[in-house]
N, C-alpha and C positions, 0 to 999 in steps of 0.2 A: 549428557546429550542422549544417551540410550533411552532414558525414561521418556523424553519428548518424542523420540523416534517411534516408540511403541504406541504413542498416542496420535501420530501423524498417519492415520489410516483412512483411505477413501474407499468406500464400498466398490468391490470389483477391480480395484487397482492394487498394484504392488509398489511399496515404497522402495525406491532404488538407492538414493544417496542423499546426503546432506549437501545443500548448496551454499547456504549462508545464513547469517543472523543479522537482523537490523535492530532498530531501537525497540520495536515491539514484537516482531514476529520472527519465526524460524521457517526457512523455506527448504523444501525437499523436492526432488524429482520423483515423479511417479509414472508408472507405465502399465499398459495392458495389451494383451494380444487379441485382435479381432480378425477372424477369418484369415489367419496367417500374417496379418500386418501388425506392426507394433505402433501403438499410439503413446505419445509422451505428453506430460503436462507438469506444471508446477503446483505444489500444494503448500500453502502458507498456513502455519499453525500459530495462532495467537492465544496464549494462555491468559486467563483472567481469574485471579490476579497473576501478575508476572512471576511471583515467587512467594514462598512462605513468609519471607521477611516483610514483603509489602503488606500482607494480611496482618501480621503482627503489629506493624507500624500503625495501621488504621485503628486497631483495638487500643494501642498505647495512647492514641490521641483522645481516647474517651468515647469513641463510637460504640454503640451497642450492636448486637447481631443484626437487627433490622436495618440500622443505618448503614452498616457495612454492606449488607446485601443490596441495598438501594444504590450505593455508590458503584458497586461492581456491575449491577444491572445497567446503570446509566452508561458505563464505559462500554459494555457489550453492545448496547443499542447504538452507540455512536459508531462503533466499528462496523456493525451491520449496515449502518447508514452509508459508510464509505463504500461497502460492496454495492449497495443499491445505486449509488452515484456512478460508480465505474460501470455498472451494467447499463445505465441510461446513456453513457457515453461510448459504450463498447460497440463492437461490430463494425468498426472503422479501421482504416489502415494505420492510424497514428496514435491510438489509445490502447493501452493494454486491455485485452479481453478477459473478463472474469466469467467463468462458466456457471458456477454454483457455489453455495456455501452450506455449512452445517454448524449449528450451535449445540454442543454436547455438554450437558450439565456434569459437573464433577460428582463423583459418587458420594463424597462427604458433604455435598450441598454448599460448598464454599466458592462457587464460581462456575466458569465455563471454559471449554476449549472451543475456539472458533476456527473452523477449517475452511479455507477459501481456495477453490480449485481455479486455476487460471492457465493461460497459455505459457509454454516454456520458452523463455527468451534469454538473451545474454546481456548482462549489464554493460553499459557504455564503457566504463573504465577497463573492461576486459578485452575490448575490441578496438579501441582507439589509442594510438600511440601518444606519447607525451606531446609531440608536435604533429598533430594531424595534418593531413594534406588539405589543400584548398578545396578540393572536390568534396572531401568528407565534411568539412565545416559548412559548406554550402548545402549539402544534402541534409545534415542535421538541422540546420536553421530552417530549411523549407519544411521538413517534416514536423518540427516542433511548432512552427507557425500554423500548420494545418490543425494540429492538436489544440492550440490555443484558440483558433477560430471556433472550433466545436465547443470548447469550454465557454467561450463568450456567448455563444448561442443559447447555452443552458444556464447562463448567469453564474458560472462557476469560476472562482479564483483558486488556483492550485496551491499557491503559497509555499511550495517547497521544491522548486525546480532546481535540480543539481544533477551532476553526472550520474550519481548512484540511482536516480529515479528515471533515467532514460535508458531504454533497452533497444536492442537490435533483434529484429525477427529473422527467420530463416530466409525470407525473400528479400532481405536488404532494406526493410523499412525501419526507421527509428520511431520508437513509441514512448509516450509519456505514461508513467505509472505511479503507484503509491499516492493515492488521494487521501491519506490519513489525516492531514490537517487542512484539506480543502474546505472552502466555505461557499455557500450559495448566497448571493446578494441580489436584492431586488429594489432598485431605486435609492439605495443608500450605500455609503462606503463602509468597508470593514475597518476595524480598529483593534487589532490584537497583534502583539509581537510574537510571531511564530515562524518556523522555518530554520534553515541553516544560515548562520550569521555571514559566512563567506559569500553567500549568494543572495543575500537579502537586499531588497530595494531600500534606498535611503529613507523613504517615507515610512516604511515598515519599521526599520531599525530605530527611528526617532519617535516611534509611537504616535504617528500622525495618521489621519484618515487616508485610506488608499483604496484603489479599485483595480481593474484589469491591467493597467499599465505596470503594476508591480510584478506581474508574471513576465512581461516582456523584458523588463530590466534583467 
């Protein structure tokens, strides 16, 4: 963990603490002092490749250096695309706001560290009890519906709506985040089994064409 912490550095900010680790990224809290006031944000570090073992596995499959580099670059560009997508949806009450990103090449030329700076929020499982109140359920539903309306306006299907990807802001708004497997559709349905099985719409699970209603499910 310490090696990653040393790489989770945003210019002008201090890395304060480790927050958590997801499927692809590691999240830290960062802060800075401006005119006597403390500003806080979240910093997501996504290493590409994820580990030395992943790199070794690609070479073991017979890929040469150029092919491995192309695979890693494609993955990096896909994640940067997620950032761009969240930027286009950001600035609203119910989508997690991303401020900026950096792509830092590894010194040995084997990949990148992607750093994404975003607003500091609290994941839903940390703030909602096992049996939430009716008022909480109604507020979460209303806020998520607003987020999905915006996604629909931009032809986006999130495809991974679950408690871990819903966050609470300091002013009490629930926000949708982590667009890592989101897709943009235009005039045609998506068809890829992706997301968390426990929250997956039946048409997605059964590998059938699906569209925006899959998020509503």
